[in-house]
N, C-alpha and C positions, 0 to 999 in steps of 0.2 A: 445085601448089594442091590442097587436099583437095577431093574430089568425093563426091557421093552420088547415088544413083539411086533413084527412088521410083515404083512403079507408079501410073499415072493412076487406076486404079479405086480404089486405096486412098485417094487424096486425095478423090475424089468421095464414097466411103463415109463418110469422116470428116466431110466437110462436111455430109452429110445428118444424121449423128448430132448435130452441133452445132446444126443448125436445129431438131432435135427437142428441144433444151433440155438436152442432156447436160452435166453439170457437169464442170469441171476443177478441179485441186487444185494448191496450191503445193508446192514441194519444199524440203527442207532438206538441208544438208550439214554434216559434222563437220570437214572439212578447212578450212584457212585460205586465203583468197585473198590473195596477196601484193600489197600496194599499191605502185605506183611501182617495179616490178621493173626497168624500163629507165631509171631516173633515178639518177645518181650525182653526188657532189660532191667537190671537192678544194680545198685552199688553194693559191693562186697569188700570185706577187709583183706582178703587174701585169695590166692588161687588154689587153695587146697581142696581135696575131694570132698571132705565133710562140709565145708562151707558151700561148695557148689551144690551138693545134695540138698542142703537146707534151702538154698535159694531156689532150686528147681521146684521144690515142694510149694513154696510161696507163689512162684510164678505160675505154676499149673493151676492153682486156685484162682488167681487173677484171670487166667486164660479161660477157664470154664465159665466165669462170669461174663467175659467178653463174648464168647461164642454162643452162649445160651441167651445172652441179653438180659439176664436177671441175676441179682444177688441171692435170690431164693434158692439157686442151685447149691449154694454152700450149706443149705439145711437138709440136703438129701441124705437118706440113709445109705451107708456104704461109701460115702465120700472119703473118709479118712484112709481107707484101704487103698483107694486109687491114688491119693496124694502121696502115700508112702512109696509108691512105685513110679514117682514122677520122672525120674531119669530114664526109665524104660522108653518114654515117648519123646525124648530129646534126640533130634537128628543132627543138630550142629550146635556148637557153642564157641564163643570167642571172648577174649578179655581186651580191654582198652584201659590205658592209664588215664587218670584224671587228677585234677588239682583239688578235688573235694576231700574234706576230712571226714573220717568215720571211726567209730570205736571198734577195736578188735575184741577178741574173746576175753582179753585181760582187762578191758576197760580203758586201754590207752588209745589216744588219738593216732591215726595213721592215714596215709593217703589211700583213697578208695580206688578200687578197680571197677570198671563197668563190665558186668557180665551180661552177655546177650545170648539168649537161648532160642532156638528154632524148634518148634514142636511138630510132630507128625499129625497132619490134619485128620487122616483116617483114624488114628489112635484116639485123638480127642473126641471125634464124633462117636466112636465106639463107647467111650467112657460116658458121654452124655446120654446115649441111648440106654446103657446099662442103668444109669441113675434115673431114667425116665424123665429127663430134663429137656427143655426146648432146644432146638438147634437153629441158629440164625446164620444163613450163608453170608458170603462176602459181598453180595449185591444188596446194598442198603440205601435207604433214602438220604439224600443230601439235605442237611438242615442249616438254615440261616438263623443265627441268634442275634437279636437286637436287645441289648441289656442297658437299661437306663438306671443310673445310680444317683441317689441324692446324698451328696457328701458335703465336705466343708466348703467346696467351691461352688456349691449349688447343684443343679441337676445337669447331667450330660450323658451321652451315649458312650459306653465303653468301646474303645477301639485301640488300634496300635498307636494312633496319634494322641489320644486323650489319656490313656492309662495302659501302657504296654504290659505292665506287670499283671494286671487283672485279665487282660486279653489272653495272655499266655496261660493263665489258670484255666480259662474256658477251653482253650485249644488242647492243653495237656489232658484234661479230664475227658474231653471228647475222644482223643486218641486212645486213652486207656480203655474206654468202653467200646472202641471200634465204631464210633459214630462219625460219619463224614460231615465235617463242618465247613460250610462256605464262609470264607473270610473276605469281606469287602476290601478292595484295594484302596489306596489313597486317592482321593478325588472322585471316587465312585459315588453314585446317588445313594442317599440315605433317607429314611422316612423322617417325618417331623418328630421331634422329641416328645411333643405333647401327645401324639398318637400312640407312641410306645408306652409312655407313662399312663395314659388313659386306657390302655389295653384295647384300642380300636383295631381289631384284627383285620377287618376288611380293608381299611385304608392302608395299613402296613403291608398287607399282602400285595396290594396294587403297586405300592412304592417299591416293592422288592422284586417285581416281575422280571426285571432285566437280569437278575442273577439266576433265574430258572431253578429255584430250590424246589425240593419235593415237600418240604415243610418249613414253616416259619415260626420262630419262638419270640414272643414279646415278654421281656423280663423287667420287672420293676423291683428295685432293691432300696430299702430305706432303713434308718435307725429305728429300733424299738424303744419305746418309752422306758422300759425297765432295764435296758442294756441289750447289747447284741444287735442283730440285723434280721429283718424280715423281708421276704420276697413274695411276689405274686407273678407267676409265670403262666403264660397261655401258649399252648401248642396248637397251631392252626395247620391242619393237613390238607385243607381243601374239601375234605369229607366231613370233618367235625372239628370241634375245639375242646381241648382238655385243659383244665386249670389246676395248677399246683401251688402250694404255699410253703416253699422251703424256708428254713430259718437256721440261724447259727450264731456263734459268738463273734465271728468275723466275716468279712465280705467273701473271702475265698471259700469258706465253708458253705455259704449260701450258693455260690456259683457252682461248686462241685456237686452239691446235693441236687441243685436244679438240673444239671446235665444228666445226673443219674436218673432222676425221675422221668425226664424226657426219653432217655434211652429205654427205660423199662416199659414205658407206654408204647413206644414204637415196636419193641420186641413182642409185646402182646399181640400186635397186629400182624407182624410179618414173620415171626419165628415159627418154625414147624413144631408142633406138639409131639409128645411122646407117643409110642405105639398104642398106649392105652386109649387115646382119643382118636385113633386112626379111623377115617371114614372112606367110603368108596363102595362101588366105583362111581366116580363123578364123570358124567358123559358130556363131551363137547363136540359140536359139529364145527369143524375148522375149514374155512375157505381160504383160497389164495396160495395153496401149496401145489405148485404146478411143475416143479422140476425136482430132480434128485437132490440138488444142492439146497433147494428150499426145504425139502424134508429133513436133510441132515442138520440144517441150522435150527429148524423147528424142534427136532428131537433133542438136540444138544441143549437148547434153551430150556425146554420143559423139564428135562431130567436133571438140569443143574439146580432146580429149585429144591431146597432141603425138604420141603413139605410133600414132595412127590415121591411116593414109595414105589409105584409101578405104573408104567405106561403101556397101553395096548392099543394098537390100531385095529379096530373091529371091522370097518368097512371103508372102501375107497370108491369114489365115483367122480371121475374127472379131476377137478382141482379141490374136491371136498373130501375131508377125512372125518370119520366118526371115531373119536378118541375116547377111550375109557381110562380114567386115572384113579388110582388108589391114593388117598391123601393121608398124610400124618397131620391131623388137625382139622379145622373147620373150613367149609367152603368160602366163608367170608374172608378168611385169610388168603385163599387163592385169589379172590377178587382184588384184595389190596395189593398183592404182589404183581398181578397182571397190570393193574393201573399204574404201578410204580414206574415201570420202564416202557410200557406202551407197545411191546412187541406183539401181543395178542390183544386186539381191540374188540371190545364187546359191542355188539349191535345194540342201539338204544332201546329197541322194543323187546329185548330179552334180558333176563336177570340171572346173575350167578348166586344170588342170596338164597339161603335155605331158611325155612321156617324153624327157628331154633326151639320153639316150644313143642313142636310135634316131631322134629327131626326128619321132616320130609321136605322135598325140594319142589320148587315150581318147575314143572316139566312140560316139554313141548314134543309133540309127535312128528316124526319125519317119516314120510312114506316114499317107497320106491327107490331108496339108495341101494345101489349094487353092493355086494359084499366083497368085491375084489376077486372072486373066484368064479363067478358066472355072470351072464349077461342079463338074467332075469331080475324082476323086481322082488324085493324082500318084504317081509312083514313090517308094519310100522314099529318104530323104536322111539322110546322116550329119551329126550336129551335135556340136560340141565342148562346149557348155554350155547349160543351161537356166537362164534368169534371169528375174526379175520386176521390172518397172518400178515404183518406189516413188513413190506420189502424195504 
């Protein structure tokens, strides 16, 4: 369980500030909160217990991929035992009638029932930690996908207007992987087809700025000379660009594989690693926390990050906190998560990055911060980053 420690004097000081009428401010975030991350559905042939158990097993496997962000989770030792206990983690289920046809156990066609299962988030997190798999929380980057297709009608951007069936393929796969996908509305600005086809990421990012995405994908899909389809996808995050080359026998397969590749790349950046790669303590000097409500929001935000294992307030001096954080993963992942929603803004003259080759950090000495228990100055302390809490 994630823990935090807060000096009593800090709480008392913040309470006094609140009584004095200090104002608090609401916060905004640019990342997307994924709704119903732990809810999945599947078509089944009947409402029997055996059928539900088999479906729960399959859906738990899908869910572990969604929450970890990677299909490599399905290769972990001990997975089969957890899948056999899938119903243990189901908190709710329901059936809905459909008009779809499905084969039953005897091979005969029958009308399918849609089974929806809700899984326990704490239980799923526990499974992933036991498997030493990554954990990706529900605060994820919003991705805008521009897909250019070369088909019988020539080249065009896939959208609800030009090819609604293929647009739904993109949206369904993004939903399956828990990837928030920005869907441009009718009549909204679009980049030039030639920029997407030519993979000119800078131009496309500028054309997409009105959508405020956290990442933009430029996808080019065309027929292969020997049959099938070939894609070239560029994921532009603002920090770097990653190129993928999905291929398949049909366009839908290329689209699904491309979305999977994008999701895996983003999970590598944002998902918390297993305890085997835990690092810490990582020290931040945080300014702008001046009220008890500020602190409550700051603590709630930081502890909501899956990669934060433990939070400890070491010193308090006015509106500044010296915070020690134990991480599940690398410091550059914390940097990426902080940049994603902007609640903690790094000062430009300091860095969160660690030297990966030596596993040491670029550190800065802070002198004379009170420790929250006495009025005297303390010894210098090295910090990894200076950040400001955004109201």
